[in-house]
N, C-alpha and C positions, 0 to 999 in steps of 0.2 A: 769312307768319309773320316770319321773318328777324330776330328780336330777338336781341341779344347775350346770351350766357349770364349775364353779370354783372347785366343788367337783370332777367332772369327770376328769378335768385336773390333779388334784393332784393324783387321782387314776391311770391315764395313766402314769404319771411320775414314780409312784411306780412300775407299771407293767413292763415297758420297761427299766427303769433306777433305779434298786434297789441300795441301799447303798452298795458300794463295788463291784458293778456289772461291767461287761465288757464295757457297754455302758456309755460313759461319760454323766454326767448330762447336760452339755452344748449342747450336741447333742439332747437330749430329749427336752430341752427348745427351741432350734432353730427349731426343727421339729414342735413344737406346734405353734411357731410364724408364720411359713410358713402356718399353718392351719387356722390362724385367718381370712383371706379373705373369706374362705368357710363358717366359722361359721357366719360371718356377712351376707353373701349372703343368708344363710338359715334363717336369721331373729332371731337367737338365741341371747337373751340378756344375760348379765353376770350372773344374778341371776334368770333367767327363767328356766322352766323345759325343758326337752329334751325327745323326743319320741324315740322308738326303731329304726325306719328308719334313723332318724338323727344321732343317736349314731353309727349305723353301718357305715354310710357314713363317719363320723368323724374318727372312729377307722381305717377304711381302708386307708384314706388319711394320718392319723397320722403314722400308721405303715409304709406306703410307704415312708413318709418323713424321718422317723428314719433310714430306710435302705439306702436311698439316702445320708443322712448326714454321715452315717458310711462309705459308699463307697468313698465319697468326702474326708473324713478324711484319709482313706487309700491312696488315690491318693496324698494328701498333704504330707503324710509320705513317699512318693516315693515308695510305694508298687507296683505301676503300672507306666509304662511309656506310656503316651498318645501320639498320633500323634502330629506333629508340626502344622498341618493345623487346624485352628480354626473352619472352617466349618465342618470338619470331627469330631472334638471334640463335637461340638453342635449336630451333627447327632447322635453320640454315646450316648450322654446324653439323648436326646429325646427318642431314641429307648429303652434305659435302663430304663428310667422313666416309659414308657408305659408298658414295660415288668413287672416291679416291681408292678405297680398298678394292672395289670391283675392277676399276680400270687398271690398277697396278697388277692384279692377278691376271687380267686379260693380256696386258702388255708382256708380262713374263712368259705366259703361255704362247702368245703370238710370235714372240722373238725366239722361242725355243731355247731359252737360257738354261745352260748347264751350270749349276752353281759351283761345280768343281773347277770350272774353267772360265768363270765370268771375268770379263775385263772391266777396267775402270770406265772405258768408253761405253760399254753396254749398260753398266749400272747407272751412269749419268744419263744415258739415253732414256731409260725407263723413268727415272725420277724427274728429269727436266721436261719430258714429253707430257707426263701426267700433270705436273705442276702447271705448265703453261695452259693446259686445257682447263684445269680448276681455276686458275687465275682469270681466264677469260669469262668463265661462268660467274665468278664473283664480280668482275667488272661490269658485266651485263646486269646483274642484280642491282648493283649500286646505281647504274644509270637509270634503271626502271624506277628505283626509289626516289630519284631526283625529279622525275616527271610529274 
C-alpha cells in the first residue's frame, strides 16, 4: 500500500465528488475534515504510508461521513421535516449514523472491494446505495411524523 495520506485524500475526493457530480465538493471536504480525528488516532502522519487495514477503516468512515453530510444537506434544504424535540432529533441522528456505518461496512464487504483497485463506479455504488436507503428511512420517519 504505502500511499501518502494526501494522495489518498485527493483520490477519495475524486471518487466521491467528481467534477460536475451530484455530490458537492464542500460535502466531500467536510466529510474528510470529520475524518481527521480518526486519522490522528491511527497515528497516520500527513506524508507517511498507510496499510490496507487503515485504508479500509478510513474509507468506511469517509463514505459514512459523505452520506451523513448529504442527508444533513437534504434536511437543510427542507427535504425532510424533523421533530421539534431536540432529544428525538439527536436519537434519530445517532441511530441513522450507526445504521449508515454498518451498512457501508456490509456493502464494502459484500462487494468484495479491493481498495488498491477500487473504481469510481464502485465507490459511488456504495455511497449512493447506502444514501438512498438512509434517505428512504428519513422520508418514512418524516411521513410518520406528519400523521
